[in-house]
ZAMARGU-4260 file (C-alpha; in steps of 0.2 Angstrom, whole numbers, plus 5000, padded with zeros to 4 digits):
<rodrens>
0) 5000/5000/4999 | 5007/5017/4995 | 5009/5031/5005 | 4992/5040/5011 | 4991/5057/5006
5) 4989/5070/5020 | 4973/5080/5018 | 4969/5088/5034 | 4952/5096/5039 | 4939/5099/5026
10) 4921/5101/5022 | 4909/5093/5008 | 4907/5105/4993 | 4890/5108/4987 | 4884/5122/4976
15) 4873/5129/4988 | 4887/5133/5001 | 4899/5138/4988 | 4903/5154/4994 | 4904/5150/5011
20) 4916/5137/5009 | 4927/5146/4999 | 4927/5160/5014 | 4930/5148/5027 | 4945/5148/5035
25) 4957/5134/5039 | 4950/5122/5025 | 4963/5111/5018 | 4952/5102/5006 | 4934/5098/4999
30) 4926/5083/4993 | 4913/5085/4978 | 4899/5072/4973 | 4908/5066/4958 | 4892/5062/4947
35) 4888/5081/4950 | 4904/5088/4940 | 4907/5090/4921 | 4927/5089/4918 | 4926/5102/4905
40) 4916/5113/4915 | 4920/5113/4932 | 4910/5126/4943 | 4921/5142/4945 | 4922/5140/4965
45) 4930/5123/4963 | 4944/5130/4951 | 4946/5145/4964 | 4950/5134/4977 | 4962/5122/4966
50) 4971/5138/4962 | 4972/5143/4980 | 4980/5124/4983 | 4964/5117/4991 | 4963/5099/4987
55) 4947/5092/4978 | 4942/5075/4980 | 4929/5066/4970 | 4917/5056/4979 | 4906/5044/4968
60) 4889/5038/4973 | 4882/5027/4957 | 4896/5014/4954 | 4887/4999/4966 | 4904/4991/4968
65) 4894/4979/4980 | 4882/4974/4966 | 4883/4957/4958 | 4887/4965/4940 | 4904/4970/4935
70) 4906/4990/4937 | 4900/4998/4923 | 4914/5004/4911 | 4906/5022/4906 | 4904/5024/4925
75) 4922/5021/4929 | 4929/5031/4914 | 4917/5045/4920 | 4924/5045/4937 | 4943/5043/4932
80) 4941/5058/4920 | 4934/5069/4936 | 4949/5062/4945 | 4961/5069/4932 | 4952/5085/4929
85) 4954/5089/4947 | 4971/5083/4950 | 4965/5073/4964 | 4978/5062/4975 | 4963/5049/4976
90) 4944/5045/4972 | 4931/5037/4985 | 4916/5026/4984 | 4904/5016/4993 | 4903/4998/5000
95) 4885/4995/4993 | 4874/4989/4979 | 4863/5003/4971 | 4854/4993/4957 | 4849/4975/4953
100) 4839/4963/4943 | 4842/4964/4923 | 4848/4951/4913 | 4859/4940/4925 | 4843/4937/4936
105) 4830/4937/4922 | 4821/4950/4932 | 4816/4968/4929 | 4830/4980/4931 | 4829/4991/4946
110) 4836/5007/4953 | 4837/5010/4972 | 4842/5029/4971 | 4850/5025/4987 | 4866/5016/4995
115) 4860/5000/5001 | 4870/4986/5012 | 4879/4971/5005 | 4878/4956/5016 | 4893/4951/5026
120) 4895/4934/5017 | 4908/4926/5009 | 4900/4927/4993 | 4898/4944/4993 | 4915/4948/4999
125) 4921/4939/4984 | 4911/4949/4972 | 4915/4966/4982 | 4933/4962/4981 | 4934/4957/4962
130) 4923/4973/4958 | 4935/4984/4967 | 4951/4976/4958 | 4942/4980/4941 | 4939/4997/4948
135) 4958/4999/4954 | 4964/4994/4937 | 4953/5008/4928 | 4957/5023/4940 | 4972/5033/4938
140) 4973/5036/4957 | 4970/5025/4972 | 4952/5021/4977 | 4945/5022/4994 | 4928/5014/4999
145) 4917/5020/5013 | 4906/5009/5025 | 4888/5014/5024 | 4874/5018/5036 | 4860/5004/5035
150) 4843/5003/5043 | 4842/4985/5042 | 4854/4970/5043 | 4854/4954/5031 | 4851/4937/5038
155) 4864/4924/5039 | 4879/4936/5039 | 4895/4927/5042 | 4906/4942/5048 | 4905/4958/5057
160) 4909/4975/5050 | 4926/4977/5056 | 4930/4958/5049 | 4923/4961/5033 | 4933/4977/5029
165) 4948/4968/5037 | 4947/4955/5023 | 4942/4967/5011 | 4958/4978/5013 | 4969/4960/5015
170) 4965/4954/4998 | 4963/4970/4987 | 4976/4983/4995 | 4961/4997/4994 | 4961/5010/5006
175) 4946/5014/5017 | 4935/5030/5019 | 4927/5027/5037 | 4911/5038/5040 | 4911/5038/5061
180) 4891/5044/5057 | 4888/5029/5048 | 4896/5017/5063 | 4884/5027/5075 | 4868/5024/5064
185) 4873/5006/5064 | 4875/5006/5082 | 4857/5012/5085 | 4849/5003/5070 | 4857/4987/5071
190) 4866/4985/5089 | 4885/4986/5082 | 4898/4992/5094 | 4907/5006/5086 | 4922/5002/5097
195) 4921/4985/5092 | 4922/4989/5074 | 4937/5000/5076 | 4946/4986/5084 | 4944/4975/5070
200) 4946/4986/5055 | 4964/4990/5048 | 4965/5008/5054 | 4982/5012/5045 | 4972/5009/5029
205) 4961/5024/5032 | 4962/5037/5019 | 4951/5050/5028 | 4936/5051/5039 | 4918/5056/5036
210) 4909/5066/5050 | 4889/5071/5048 | 4874/5073/5057 | 4856/5064/5058 | 4840/5062/5070
215) 4832/5050/5078 | 4814/5045/5076 | 4804/5030/5083 | 4821/5022/5088 | 4827/5022/5070
220) 4843/5035/5066 | 4842/5043/5049 | 4859/5047/5043 | 4852/5063/5035 | 4868/5074/5032
225) 4856/5088/5037 | 4858/5091/5054 | 4871/5097/5066 | 4884/5083/5071 | 4878/5075/5087
230) 4890/5071/5102 | 4890/5052/5101 | 4896/5055/5082 | 4911/5066/5089 | 4913/5054/5103
235) 4916/5039/5089 | 4929/5052/5081 | 4938/5054/5096 | 4940/5034/5099 | 4946/5031/5081
240) 4959/5047/5083 | 4965/5039/5097 | 4970/5024/5088 | 4977/5030/5073 | 4979/5049/5067
245) 4968/5050/5051 | 4975/5058/5036 | 4960/5069/5033 | 4943/5072/5041 | 4928/5080/5032
250) 4912/5087/5037 | 4897/5082/5027 | 4881/5093/5025 | 4871/5089/5011 | 4855/5100/5014
255) 4846/5110/5027 | 4860/5120/5027 | 4860/5133/5042 | 4855/5151/5041 | 4870/5156/5052
260) 4885/5156/5040 | 4897/5153/5053 | 4889/5138/5060 | 4897/5126/5047 | 4914/5133/5051
265) 4912/5131/5070 | 4907/5113/5066 | 4923/5109/5056 | 4934/5119/5070 | 4925/5106/5084
270) 4930/5091/5073 | 4949/5097/5072 | 4949/5101/5090 | 4942/5084/5093 | 4955/5075/5083
275) 4969/5085/5091 | 4962/5082/5109 | 4962/5063/5106 | 4981/5065/5100 | 4985/5047/5094
280) 5004/5044/5090 | 5005/5043/5071 | 5006/5025/5065 | 5018/5022/5050 | 5006/5021/5035
285) 5003/5008/5022 | 5010/4994/5032 | 5002/4982/5022 | 5008/4976/5005 | 4997/4962/5000
290) 4998/4963/4981 | 4982/4966/4971 | 4977/4953/4960 | 4965/4953/4945 | 4958/4937/4945
295) 4938/4938/4944 | 4925/4929/4953 | 4916/4913/4948 | 4899/4919/4939 | 4888/4907/4949
300) 4894/4917/4965 | 4889/4932/4955 | 4872/4924/4951 | 4869/4920/4969 | 4872/4937/4975
305) 4863/4945/4960 | 4846/4935/4966 | 4848/4939/4983 | 4851/4958/4979 | 4836/4959/4966
310) 4825/4951/4978 | 4829/4962/4991 | 4826/4978/4981 | 4810/4972/4973 | 4802/4971/4990
315) 4808/4989/4995 | 4804/4998/4978 | 4790/4986/4970 | 4781/4980/4983 | 4786/4961/4982
320) 4785/4951/4999 | 4801/4954/5010 | 4813/4939/5008 | 4815/4926/5021 | 4824/4932/5036
325) 4823/4951/5035 | 4815/4963/5049 | 4800/4967/5039 | 4796/4983/5049 | 4812/4989/5046
330) 4811/4986/5027 | 4795/4995/5027 | 4804/5010/5035 | 4818/5009/5022 | 4804/5008/5008
335) 4796/5024/5013 | 4813/5032/5015 | 4817/5027/4997 | 4801/5033/4991 | 4802/5050/5001
340) 4819/5054/4995 | 4815/5049/4976 | 4803/5062/4977 | 4814/5074/4985 | 4827/5073/4971
345) 4815/5072/4957 | 4809/5089/4963 | 4827/5095/4963 | 4830/5089/4946 | 4813/5096/4939
350) 4808/5109/4951 | 4795/5116/4939 | 4783/5100/4944 | 4780/5106/4961 | 4777/5122/4955
355) 4765/5115/4942 | 4757/5104/4952 | 4759/5114/4971 | 4772/5106/4983 | 4758/5096/4993
360) 4749/5088/4977 | 4766/5085/4969 | 4772/5076/4984 | 4755/5066/4986 | 4755/5062/4966
365) 4774/5056/4965 | 4772/5044/4980 | 4757/5036/4973 | 4766/5034/4957 | 4782/5027/4966
370) 4772/5013/4972 | 4767/5009/4955 | 4783/5014/4945 | 4799/5007/4952 | 4814/5018/4946
375) 4823/5008/4931 | 4834/5023/4927 | 4841/5039/4934 | 4831/5054/4942 | 4828/5064/4926
380) 4822/5049/4917 | 4810/5048/4933 | 4805/5064/4932 | 4798/5063/4913 | 4791/5046/4917
385) 4781/5054/4932 | 4774/5067/4922 | 4771/5056/4908 | 4760/5045/4919 | 4751/5060/4927
390) 4745/5065/4909 | 4742/5047/4903 | 4731/5043/4918 | 4723/5061/4918 | 4727/5064/4936
395) 4730/5082/4933 | 4711/5090/4929 | 4714/5109/4930 | 4716/5114/4913 | 4730/5127/4914
400) 4741/5115/4926 | 4738/5102/4911 | 4744/5112/4898 | 4760/5118/4907 | 4763/5099/4911
405) 4761/5095/4894 | 4772/5108/4888 | 4786/5104/4901 | 4786/5085/4896 | 4784/5089/4876
410) 4800/5101/4878 | 4810/5088/4888 | 4805/5070/4882 | 4816/5070/4865 | 4834/5068/4862
415) 4835/5087/4860 | 4822/5102/4866 | 4808/5104/4854 | 4806/5123/4854 | 4807/5129/4837
420) 4803/5112/4828 | 4784/5112/4825 | 4784/5096/4814 | 4794/5087/4828 | 4782/5094/4841
425) 4767/5089/4831 | 4773/5071/4831 | 4778/5070/4847 | 4761/5076/4853 | 4752/5064/4841
430) 4762/5049/4848 | 4758/5056/4865 | 4738/5057/4860 | 4739/5039/4853 | 4746/5033/4869
435) 4731/5041/4879 | 4719/5033/4869
</rodrens>
Protein backbone atom coordinates (compact mmCIF):
# COMPACT_ATOMS: atom_id res chain seq x y z
CA UNK A 1 0.00 0.00 0.00
CA UNK A 2 1.40 3.37 -1.01
CA UNK A 3 1.90 6.30 1.35
CA UNK A 4 -1.42 7.89 2.33
CA UNK A 5 -1.85 11.52 1.25
CA UNK A 6 -2.18 13.99 4.12
CA UNK A 7 -5.40 15.92 3.51
CA UNK A 8 -6.07 17.76 6.77
CA UNK A 9 -9.50 19.12 7.70
CA UNK A 10 -12.16 19.68 5.06
CA UNK A 11 -15.82 20.04 4.20
CA UNK A 12 -18.08 18.61 1.53
CA UNK A 13 -18.41 21.12 -1.31
CA UNK A 14 -21.98 21.73 -2.45
CA UNK A 15 -23.18 24.43 -4.87
CA UNK A 16 -25.54 25.85 -2.24
CA UNK A 17 -22.67 26.65 0.13
CA UNK A 18 -19.89 27.29 -2.39
CA UNK A 19 -19.38 30.90 -1.27
CA UNK A 20 -19.34 29.91 2.40
CA UNK A 21 -16.78 27.18 1.77
CA UNK A 22 -14.52 29.55 -0.17
CA UNK A 23 -14.60 32.07 2.68
CA UNK A 24 -14.20 29.51 5.47
CA UNK A 25 -10.82 29.71 7.24
CA UNK A 26 -8.68 26.65 7.78
CA UNK A 27 -10.12 24.48 5.00
CA UNK A 28 -7.39 22.22 3.63
CA UNK A 29 -9.49 20.23 1.18
CA UNK A 30 -13.00 19.63 -0.11
CA UNK A 31 -14.92 16.67 -1.45
CA UNK A 32 -17.42 16.96 -4.32
CA UNK A 33 -20.01 14.46 -5.56
CA UNK A 34 -18.41 13.08 -8.71
CA UNK A 35 -21.63 12.59 -10.67
CA UNK A 36 -22.48 16.29 -10.29
CA UNK A 37 -19.28 17.45 -12.00
CA UNK A 38 -18.47 17.81 -15.70
CA UNK A 39 -14.70 17.63 -16.31
CA UNK A 40 -14.77 20.25 -19.07
CA UNK A 41 -17.01 22.63 -17.15
CA UNK A 42 -15.95 22.55 -13.52
CA UNK A 43 -17.69 25.06 -11.24
CA UNK A 44 -15.80 28.34 -10.89
CA UNK A 45 -15.77 27.89 -7.12
CA UNK A 46 -13.87 24.60 -7.36
CA UNK A 47 -11.43 26.11 -9.85
CA UNK A 48 -10.71 28.99 -7.47
CA UNK A 49 -10.20 26.57 -4.58
CA UNK A 50 -7.77 24.52 -6.65
CA UNK A 51 -5.83 27.67 -7.60
CA UNK A 52 -5.43 28.36 -3.88
CA UNK A 53 -3.95 24.89 -3.36
CA UNK A 54 -7.08 23.32 -1.85
CA UNK A 55 -7.28 19.62 -2.74
CA UNK A 56 -10.52 18.43 -4.34
CA UNK A 57 -11.53 14.77 -4.06
CA UNK A 58 -14.35 13.34 -6.24
CA UNK A 59 -16.75 11.16 -4.25
CA UNK A 60 -18.75 8.70 -6.36
CA UNK A 61 -22.23 7.48 -5.48
CA UNK A 62 -23.38 5.40 -8.46
CA UNK A 63 -20.80 2.68 -9.22
CA UNK A 64 -22.50 0.07 -7.05
CA UNK A 65 -19.28 -1.81 -6.29
CA UNK A 66 -21.17 -4.21 -4.04
CA UNK A 67 -23.61 -5.18 -6.80
CA UNK A 68 -23.56 -8.54 -8.54
CA UNK A 69 -22.52 -7.12 -11.92
CA UNK A 70 -19.09 -5.85 -12.88
CA UNK A 71 -18.67 -2.08 -12.59
CA UNK A 72 -19.95 -0.24 -15.63
CA UNK A 73 -17.04 0.76 -17.86
CA UNK A 74 -18.52 4.16 -18.72
CA UNK A 75 -19.13 5.03 -15.08
CA UNK A 76 -15.54 4.09 -14.29
CA UNK A 77 -14.26 6.17 -17.19
CA UNK A 78 -16.33 9.14 -16.00
CA UNK A 79 -14.95 8.83 -12.47
CA UNK A 80 -11.40 8.60 -13.81
CA UNK A 81 -11.95 11.71 -15.95
CA UNK A 82 -13.14 13.68 -12.94
CA UNK A 83 -10.12 12.65 -10.90
CA UNK A 84 -7.77 13.75 -13.69
CA UNK A 85 -9.59 17.03 -14.29
CA UNK A 86 -9.36 17.89 -10.60
CA UNK A 87 -5.79 16.68 -10.12
CA UNK A 88 -7.05 14.57 -7.22
CA UNK A 89 -4.74 12.31 -5.18
CA UNK A 90 -7.48 9.66 -4.82
CA UNK A 91 -11.14 8.93 -5.53
CA UNK A 92 -13.77 7.42 -3.26
CA UNK A 93 -16.87 5.28 -3.58
CA UNK A 94 -19.11 3.16 -1.34
CA UNK A 95 -19.37 -0.43 -0.18
CA UNK A 96 -22.95 -0.76 -1.39
CA UNK A 97 -25.22 -1.86 -4.18
CA UNK A 98 -27.51 0.63 -5.90
CA UNK A 99 -29.20 -1.44 -8.60
CA UNK A 100 -30.23 -5.05 -9.15
CA UNK A 101 -32.11 -7.31 -11.52
CA UNK A 102 -31.73 -7.36 -15.27
CA UNK A 103 -30.29 -9.99 -17.58
CA UNK A 104 -28.29 -11.86 -14.93
CA UNK A 105 -31.40 -12.67 -12.90
CA UNK A 106 -33.98 -12.51 -15.72
CA UNK A 107 -35.89 -9.92 -13.71
CA UNK A 108 -36.83 -6.28 -14.19
CA UNK A 109 -33.83 -3.93 -13.84
CA UNK A 110 -34.33 -1.80 -10.72
CA UNK A 111 -32.60 1.27 -9.34
CA UNK A 112 -32.58 2.02 -5.62
CA UNK A 113 -31.60 5.67 -5.90
CA UNK A 114 -29.82 5.01 -2.62
CA UNK A 115 -26.85 3.14 -1.15
CA UNK A 116 -27.97 -0.25 0.16
CA UNK A 117 -25.90 -2.61 2.35
CA UNK A 118 -24.25 -5.73 0.98
CA UNK A 119 -24.51 -8.90 3.07
CA UNK A 120 -21.36 -9.64 5.06
CA UNK A 121 -20.98 -13.08 3.55
CA UNK A 122 -18.17 -14.84 1.70
CA UNK A 123 -20.06 -14.69 -1.59
CA UNK A 124 -20.70 -10.95 -1.29
CA UNK A 125 -17.09 -10.32 -0.25
CA UNK A 126 -15.78 -12.28 -3.24
CA UNK A 127 -17.90 -10.18 -5.61
CA UNK A 128 -16.95 -6.93 -3.89
CA UNK A 129 -13.24 -7.74 -4.05
CA UNK A 130 -13.44 -8.62 -7.74
CA UNK A 131 -15.33 -5.40 -8.53
CA UNK A 132 -12.88 -3.28 -6.56
CA UNK A 133 -9.95 -4.83 -8.44
CA UNK A 134 -11.64 -3.95 -11.73
CA UNK A 135 -12.14 -0.38 -10.52
CA UNK A 136 -8.56 -0.09 -9.29
CA UNK A 137 -7.23 -1.09 -12.70
CA UNK A 138 -9.44 1.49 -14.45
CA UNK A 139 -8.71 4.47 -12.18
CA UNK A 140 -5.62 6.69 -12.49
CA UNK A 141 -5.34 7.26 -8.72
CA UNK A 142 -5.88 5.11 -5.61
CA UNK A 143 -9.42 4.16 -4.60
CA UNK A 144 -10.89 4.36 -1.11
CA UNK A 145 -14.25 2.81 -0.23
CA UNK A 146 -16.71 3.92 2.44
CA UNK A 147 -18.71 1.96 4.99
CA UNK A 148 -22.38 2.88 4.71
CA UNK A 149 -25.26 3.42 7.12
CA UNK A 150 -28.12 0.94 7.12
CA UNK A 151 -31.62 0.69 8.54
CA UNK A 152 -31.54 -3.10 8.41
CA UNK A 153 -29.19 -6.06 8.30
CA UNK A 154 -29.10 -9.17 6.14
CA UNK A 155 -29.98 -12.54 7.67
CA UNK A 156 -27.22 -15.13 7.85
CA UNK A 157 -24.27 -12.76 7.87
CA UNK A 158 -20.93 -14.48 8.42
CA UNK A 159 -18.72 -11.56 9.51
CA UNK A 160 -18.87 -8.40 11.55
CA UNK A 161 -18.32 -5.08 9.77
CA UNK A 162 -14.77 -4.82 11.08
CA UNK A 163 -13.89 -8.34 9.95
CA UNK A 164 -15.46 -7.72 6.54
CA UNK A 165 -13.43 -4.53 6.03
CA UNK A 166 -10.24 -6.12 7.32
CA UNK A 167 -10.41 -8.95 4.81
CA UNK A 168 -11.41 -6.56 2.03
CA UNK A 169 -8.22 -4.55 2.61
CA UNK A 170 -6.10 -7.69 2.90
CA UNK A 171 -7.34 -9.06 -0.41
CA UNK A 172 -7.37 -5.89 -2.52
CA UNK A 173 -5.07 -3.33 -0.90
CA UNK A 174 -7.93 -0.83 -1.16
CA UNK A 175 -8.00 2.14 1.20
CA UNK A 176 -10.86 2.91 3.54
CA UNK A 177 -13.05 5.96 3.97
CA UNK A 178 -14.48 5.48 7.45
CA UNK A 179 -17.71 7.35 8.17
CA UNK A 180 -18.04 7.61 11.96
CA UNK A 181 -21.63 8.87 11.58
CA UNK A 182 -22.43 5.61 9.78
CA UNK A 183 -20.86 3.63 12.63
CA UNK A 184 -23.21 5.48 14.98
CA UNK A 185 -26.17 4.82 12.69
CA UNK A 186 -25.44 1.10 12.65
CA UNK A 187 -25.04 1.15 16.42
CA UNK A 188 -28.57 2.54 16.88
CA UNK A 189 -30.24 0.61 14.06
CA UNK A 190 -28.42 -2.70 14.20
CA UNK A 191 -26.96 -2.86 17.70
CA UNK A 192 -23.37 -2.91 16.41
CA UNK A 193 -20.66 -1.63 18.73
CA UNK A 194 -18.56 1.12 17.08
CA UNK A 195 -15.60 0.40 19.37
CA UNK A 196 -15.64 -3.27 18.32
CA UNK A 197 -15.65 -2.25 14.65
CA UNK A 198 -12.67 0.05 15.26
CA UNK A 199 -10.90 -2.77 17.13
CA UNK A 200 -11.25 -5.07 14.13
CA UNK A 201 -10.72 -2.87 11.09
CA UNK A 202 -7.25 -2.02 9.71
CA UNK A 203 -7.00 1.61 10.85
CA UNK A 204 -3.68 2.10 9.05
CA UNK A 205 -5.58 1.74 5.75
CA UNK A 206 -7.81 4.75 6.46
CA UNK A 207 -7.53 7.40 3.73
CA UNK A 208 -9.86 9.82 5.48
CA UNK A 209 -12.90 10.09 7.75
CA UNK A 210 -16.44 11.41 7.25
CA UNK A 211 -18.35 13.16 10.02
CA UNK A 212 -22.05 14.04 9.66
CA UNK A 213 -25.28 14.61 11.53
CA UNK A 214 -28.63 12.88 11.59
CA UNK A 215 -31.70 12.40 13.77
CA UNK A 216 -33.54 9.65 15.63
CA UNK A 217 -37.22 8.91 15.14
CA UNK A 218 -39.13 5.97 16.66
CA UNK A 219 -35.92 4.20 17.61
CA UNK A 220 -34.42 4.51 14.11
CA UNK A 221 -31.43 6.73 13.36
CA UNK A 222 -31.65 8.52 10.02
CA UNK A 223 -28.30 9.51 8.53
CA UNK A 224 -29.68 12.72 7.08
CA UNK A 225 -26.54 14.83 6.47
CA UNK A 226 -28.93 17.71 7.23
CA UNK A 227 -28.42 18.22 10.96
CA UNK A 228 -25.58 19.26 13.28
CA UNK A 229 -23.07 16.58 14.27
CA UNK A 230 -24.23 15.02 17.57
CA UNK A 231 -21.96 14.24 20.53
CA UNK A 232 -22.05 10.42 20.05
CA UNK A 233 -20.59 10.83 16.55
CA UNK A 234 -17.82 13.09 17.87
CA UNK A 235 -17.11 10.50 20.57
CA UNK A 236 -16.59 7.81 17.91
CA UNK A 237 -14.33 10.21 16.01
CA UNK A 238 -12.28 10.73 19.19
CA UNK A 239 -12.03 6.96 19.70
CA UNK A 240 -10.79 6.51 16.13
CA UNK A 241 -8.31 9.39 16.42
CA UNK A 242 -6.94 7.90 19.64
CA UNK A 243 -5.97 4.78 17.68
CA UNK A 244 -4.54 6.41 14.54
CA UNK A 245 -4.09 9.93 13.24
CA UNK A 246 -6.42 10.02 10.21
CA UNK A 247 -4.84 11.60 7.10
CA UNK A 248 -8.01 13.61 6.58
CA UNK A 249 -11.31 14.42 8.29
CA UNK A 250 -14.28 15.97 6.51
CA UNK A 251 -17.67 17.41 7.52
CA UNK A 252 -20.58 16.33 5.31
CA UNK A 253 -23.70 18.49 5.00
CA UNK A 254 -25.99 17.94 2.02
CA UNK A 255 -29.07 20.03 2.75
CA UNK A 256 -30.93 22.09 5.36
CA UNK A 257 -27.94 24.39 5.46
CA UNK A 258 -27.88 26.68 8.52
CA UNK A 259 -28.87 30.32 8.09
CA UNK A 260 -25.97 31.33 10.31
CA UNK A 261 -23.05 31.16 7.85
CA UNK A 262 -20.61 30.69 10.71
CA UNK A 263 -22.25 27.50 12.01
CA UNK A 264 -20.57 25.18 9.51
CA UNK A 265 -17.20 26.76 10.25
CA UNK A 266 -17.71 26.16 13.97
CA UNK A 267 -18.58 22.51 13.29
CA UNK A 268 -15.40 22.10 11.26
CA UNK A 269 -13.42 23.69 14.11
CA UNK A 270 -15.01 21.28 16.61
CA UNK A 271 -14.05 18.33 14.43
CA UNK A 272 -10.48 19.59 14.17
CA UNK A 273 -10.30 20.06 17.96
CA UNK A 274 -11.75 16.60 18.61
CA UNK A 275 -9.04 14.96 16.51
CA UNK A 276 -6.29 17.06 18.09
CA UNK A 277 -7.46 16.30 21.62
CA UNK A 278 -7.42 12.55 20.96
CA UNK A 279 -3.76 12.92 19.95
CA UNK A 280 -2.96 9.47 18.63
CA UNK A 281 0.66 8.60 18.06
CA UNK A 282 0.94 8.49 14.26
CA UNK A 283 1.29 4.95 13.01
CA UNK A 284 3.47 4.09 10.01
CA UNK A 285 1.13 4.36 6.97
CA UNK A 286 0.73 1.63 4.46
CA UNK A 287 2.19 -1.25 6.46
CA UNK A 288 0.18 -3.77 4.44
CA UNK A 289 1.69 -4.83 1.16
CA UNK A 290 -0.63 -7.55 -0.09
CA UNK A 291 -0.43 -7.59 -3.91
CA UNK A 292 -3.58 -6.80 -5.85
CA UNK A 293 -4.62 -9.71 -8.06
CA UNK A 294 -6.82 -9.23 -11.11
CA UNK A 295 -8.68 -12.56 -11.00
CA UNK A 296 -12.46 -12.38 -11.28
CA UNK A 297 -15.06 -14.24 -9.26
CA UNK A 298 -17.00 -17.27 -10.51
CA UNK A 299 -20.21 -16.42 -12.34
CA UNK A 300 -22.22 -18.70 -10.07
CA UNK A 301 -21.22 -16.55 -7.10
CA UNK A 302 -22.29 -13.40 -8.93
CA UNK A 303 -25.55 -15.17 -9.74
CA UNK A 304 -26.31 -16.01 -6.12
CA UNK A 305 -25.53 -12.49 -4.98
CA UNK A 306 -27.57 -11.03 -7.84
CA UNK A 307 -30.67 -13.06 -7.05
CA UNK A 308 -30.54 -12.11 -3.37
CA UNK A 309 -30.08 -8.41 -4.13
CA UNK A 310 -32.82 -8.39 -6.76
CA UNK A 311 -35.30 -9.98 -4.35
CA UNK A 312 -34.46 -7.45 -1.65
CA UNK A 313 -34.59 -4.41 -3.93
CA UNK A 314 -37.85 -5.58 -5.46
CA UNK A 315 -39.41 -5.75 -2.00
CA UNK A 316 -38.20 -2.22 -1.25
CA UNK A 317 -39.28 -0.47 -4.45
CA UNK A 318 -41.78 -2.73 -6.20
CA UNK A 319 -43.90 -4.02 -3.32
CA UNK A 320 -43.02 -7.71 -3.63
CA UNK A 321 -42.92 -9.78 -0.43
CA UNK A 322 -39.92 -9.33 1.84
CA UNK A 323 -37.34 -12.11 1.46
CA UNK A 324 -37.28 -14.61 4.29
CA UNK A 325 -35.30 -13.65 7.37
CA UNK A 326 -35.45 -9.86 7.00
CA UNK A 327 -36.99 -7.55 9.56
CA UNK A 328 -40.17 -6.61 7.71
CA UNK A 329 -40.83 -3.53 9.84
CA UNK A 330 -37.37 -2.17 9.06
CA UNK A 331 -37.78 -2.90 5.37
CA UNK A 332 -41.04 -0.95 5.45
CA UNK A 333 -39.21 2.02 7.01
CA UNK A 334 -36.51 1.75 4.33
CA UNK A 335 -39.11 1.51 1.57
CA UNK A 336 -40.83 4.70 2.71
CA UNK A 337 -37.48 6.45 3.02
CA UNK A 338 -36.51 5.45 -0.52
CA UNK A 339 -39.79 6.75 -1.93
CA UNK A 340 -39.44 10.00 0.00
CA UNK A 341 -35.86 10.50 -1.16
CA UNK A 342 -36.90 9.76 -4.72
CA UNK A 343 -39.63 12.42 -4.53
CA UNK A 344 -37.22 14.96 -3.05
CA UNK A 345 -34.52 14.43 -5.68
CA UNK A 346 -36.96 14.49 -8.60
CA UNK A 347 -38.24 17.80 -7.23
CA UNK A 348 -34.66 19.13 -7.34
CA UNK A 349 -33.97 17.72 -10.80
CA UNK A 350 -37.28 19.06 -12.15
CA UNK A 351 -38.26 21.99 -9.90
CA UNK A 352 -41.01 22.97 -12.33
CA UNK A 353 -43.13 19.94 -11.32
CA UNK A 354 -43.90 21.06 -7.73
CA UNK A 355 -44.61 24.53 -9.10
CA UNK A 356 -47.09 23.26 -11.70
CA UNK A 357 -48.81 20.81 -9.35
CA UNK A 358 -48.36 22.59 -6.03
CA UNK A 359 -45.87 21.29 -3.47
CA UNK A 360 -48.32 19.18 -1.46
CA UNK A 361 -50.13 17.77 -4.49
CA UNK A 362 -46.79 16.98 -6.15
CA UNK A 363 -45.57 14.91 -3.21
CA UNK A 364 -48.86 13.03 -2.82
CA UNK A 365 -48.98 12.25 -6.55
CA UNK A 366 -45.35 11.23 -6.73
CA UNK A 367 -45.53 8.84 -3.77
CA UNK A 368 -48.58 7.20 -5.34
CA UNK A 369 -46.70 6.93 -8.64
CA UNK A 370 -43.63 5.47 -6.89
CA UNK A 371 -45.75 2.65 -5.45
CA UNK A 372 -46.72 1.61 -8.99
CA UNK A 373 -43.57 2.44 -10.94
CA UNK A 374 -40.13 1.40 -9.62
CA UNK A 375 -37.26 3.54 -10.85
CA UNK A 376 -35.42 1.84 -13.70
CA UNK A 377 -33.18 4.71 -14.79
CA UNK A 378 -31.83 7.95 -13.42
CA UNK A 379 -33.74 10.73 -11.71
CA UNK A 380 -34.14 12.82 -14.87
CA UNK A 381 -35.78 9.86 -16.60
CA UNK A 382 -37.91 9.37 -13.50
CA UNK A 383 -39.14 12.97 -13.67
CA UNK A 384 -40.18 12.54 -17.29
CA UNK A 385 -41.88 9.21 -16.61
CA UNK A 386 -43.77 10.72 -13.67
CA UNK A 387 -45.04 13.63 -15.77
CA UNK A 388 -46.03 11.29 -18.58
CA UNK A 389 -47.85 9.04 -16.11
CA UNK A 390 -49.81 12.00 -14.75
CA UNK A 391 -50.86 12.99 -18.26
CA UNK A 392 -51.72 9.48 -19.45
CA UNK A 393 -53.85 8.75 -16.39
CA UNK A 394 -55.42 12.23 -16.59
CA UNK A 395 -54.53 12.76 -12.94
CA UNK A 396 -54.17 16.51 -13.53
CA UNK A 397 -57.61 17.95 -14.22
CA UNK A 398 -57.08 21.72 -13.97
CA UNK A 399 -56.71 22.86 -17.62
CA UNK A 400 -53.92 25.38 -17.00
CA UNK A 401 -51.84 22.94 -14.97
CA UNK A 402 -52.39 20.20 -17.52
CA UNK A 403 -51.35 22.50 -20.36
CA UNK A 404 -48.15 23.57 -18.54
CA UNK A 405 -47.32 19.96 -17.64
CA UNK A 406 -47.84 18.83 -21.26
CA UNK A 407 -45.60 21.64 -22.49
CA UNK A 408 -42.92 20.73 -19.96
CA UNK A 409 -43.00 17.05 -20.96
CA UNK A 410 -42.93 17.79 -24.70
CA UNK A 411 -39.94 20.11 -24.29
CA UNK A 412 -37.86 17.51 -22.45
CA UNK A 413 -38.90 14.05 -23.60
CA UNK A 414 -36.94 13.98 -26.85
CA UNK A 415 -33.21 13.73 -27.56
CA UNK A 416 -33.13 17.52 -28.03
CA UNK A 417 -35.42 20.40 -26.97
CA UNK A 418 -38.41 20.75 -29.26
CA UNK A 419 -38.67 24.54 -29.16
CA UNK A 420 -38.63 25.88 -32.73
CA UNK A 421 -39.30 22.43 -34.22
CA UNK A 422 -43.05 22.47 -35.00
CA UNK A 423 -43.02 19.26 -37.03
CA UNK A 424 -41.22 17.30 -34.32
CA UNK A 425 -43.54 18.85 -31.74
CA UNK A 426 -46.61 17.78 -33.69
CA UNK A 427 -45.29 14.24 -34.11
CA UNK A 428 -44.52 13.96 -30.42
CA UNK A 429 -47.94 15.30 -29.49
CA UNK A 430 -49.58 12.80 -31.87
CA UNK A 431 -47.65 9.92 -30.30
CA UNK A 432 -48.68 11.11 -26.87
CA UNK A 433 -52.33 11.34 -27.90
CA UNK A 434 -52.22 7.78 -29.29
CA UNK A 435 -50.80 6.48 -25.99
CA UNK A 436 -53.61 8.18 -24.10
CA UNK A 437 -56.08 6.43 -26.31
